[in-house]
N, C-alpha and C positions, 0 to 999 in steps of 0.2 A: 280280290275280295278281302283276304286276310289282312293285307296291308291297310286297307281302308278301315276295317274294324279296329285295327291297332291304333290308327290315327284318332278314331272316335274315342277309344278308351283313354288314350293319352290326354285328349281334350277334356274328357270327363274328370279325370284325376285333377287336372289343373283348375278347372272351373270350381269343382267341389272344394278343393283345398283353399282357394281364394276366398270362399265364403264360409269357411270354418267347419266344413264337414269332412267326411272320408268316404272313399269308395270301399265298400265292404266286400263286394263280390263283382266280378266281371267274367261271366261264363257265356260263351257263344255271343248272342246278340243282346243279352240282358246285362244291365249294369244296375247294381243296387247300391244306393248311397245312404249314409246315416248322418244325421245332424243331431247334436245333443249327446253323442256318445264319443268319448267317455266323459266329456264335460258339456253340461247343458248351458244354453244361453236363452234369455227371455224371448229372443226373436228367431229361434231356430226354424220356424215355419217360413218366415220371410227369407232367411238365408237359403233355404232349400229351393224356394221358388225362383229367387234371383240366380242361383247356380243353374237351375234347369233352363231358365230363359237364356242365359249366356251360352250354355251348351247347345241349345237349339239353334241359336244364331251362328255359332261357330260351324256347326255341321252344315247349315244352309250356305255359309260362305265357302265351304269346301267345293261347292259346285257339283255335288253328287246327287243322285236320286234318293239317297237315304233320308228318311223322315222319322224323327224320333217320336215316341209316345211316352209321356211322363205322367206319374200320379204322385200327389203329395197329400199326406195326412199326418197329423200329429197326435201324440198320446203316449201313455206309459207302455214301455216294453221292458222285457228282461233281456239284458245283453251280457253275454259271457264270452270272455276272450277265448279264441280257439287257437290251439297250438299248431295243428296240422290241417291241411286242406285248403280249398280255394277261398275261404272266408276269413276275415279278421275277427269277427264276432258272430256268435250264434245268437240270433235274435228271435224271440217269441213274443207274441202279443197281437191283439187285434189291430193296433195301429199299423204294423208292418203289413198285415194281410190286406187291410183296406187300401193302403198306398199301392200295393202290387196289383190289386184288382182294378183300381182307377187307371193305372198305366195300361192294363190290358184293354180297358174299355175306351181309352182316349183315341180320338181320330188321329190319323197320321199327321205329325207336325204339331200336335196339341199338348198342352199341359192341363190336366184336370186336378182340381183340389176339392176336398170334401167341404160340406157346408160349415163344419166347425172350423176348419182351417181358413176358409174364406172370411169368416167373421173376424178373425184376428188380422187378416191381410187387407181387409177392405180399404183402409185409408191409404195404403201404399201401392196397391195393385188394382188395375181395372179388370173386371171379370164380366162374363155373361153366362146366363144359365144354360146348362147343357140339358139334353133330354134326360128324363127320369130313368134311373138304372137300378137294377137289383144286384147288390153286392154279393149276397149269399142267399141261398134258398130259404133260410129260416129267419131272415131279417126283413124289415120294412124297406121299401124302395126309397131312394134318396135322389135329390137333384144336385149333382156335382156342378162345379163352376169351372168354366174354361178361362184360363188366364189370357188376357188380351195384351197387356203391357203395364208398365209402371206408371204411377200417378205423378211422380216427381217428388213426392214427400219422402224425407229420409228419416225423420225422428218422430217419436210420439208427441213431442211438444209441437212440432209443425202440424201434426194431425189435429191436436187439441185446439190450436189457434184457428185452423180452418173450420172446425165445428163451432167455435165460439167459446172462449174461456169464460168461466164464471168466477 
């Protein structure tokens, strides 16, 4: 089992790096990735979803019974470099908490994104509405979106052409 978990961790590091992110923490069965830290990109949400889709596919190709659960949400966080311990950055902020909660609520083998994230991803990724969930007891329920696959569009210009340029 430990060898398999190590293979998944190595695949995660590779997938996340290829898409411009970093694995911040990998403890037990949980892998926390960051995009936009230390350098932000305008498409960090899309990079995160593409990395998650690639990692899910790699794990399926391993032929094991492991099924990942992923959550993606974007927003402002405070990230501080950590000198010791299992994490590279200490991260605080609602965005990190929402992403972690979405991952908890995701069905096995699924990637859930927040409504805000889905709005940014819509031209590039096909999604379907997931059941309404309560992220925290003191907030309103939301409808997260399950990622189905890529649309084939690569750039914002391609998305604008599809919508109809003015």
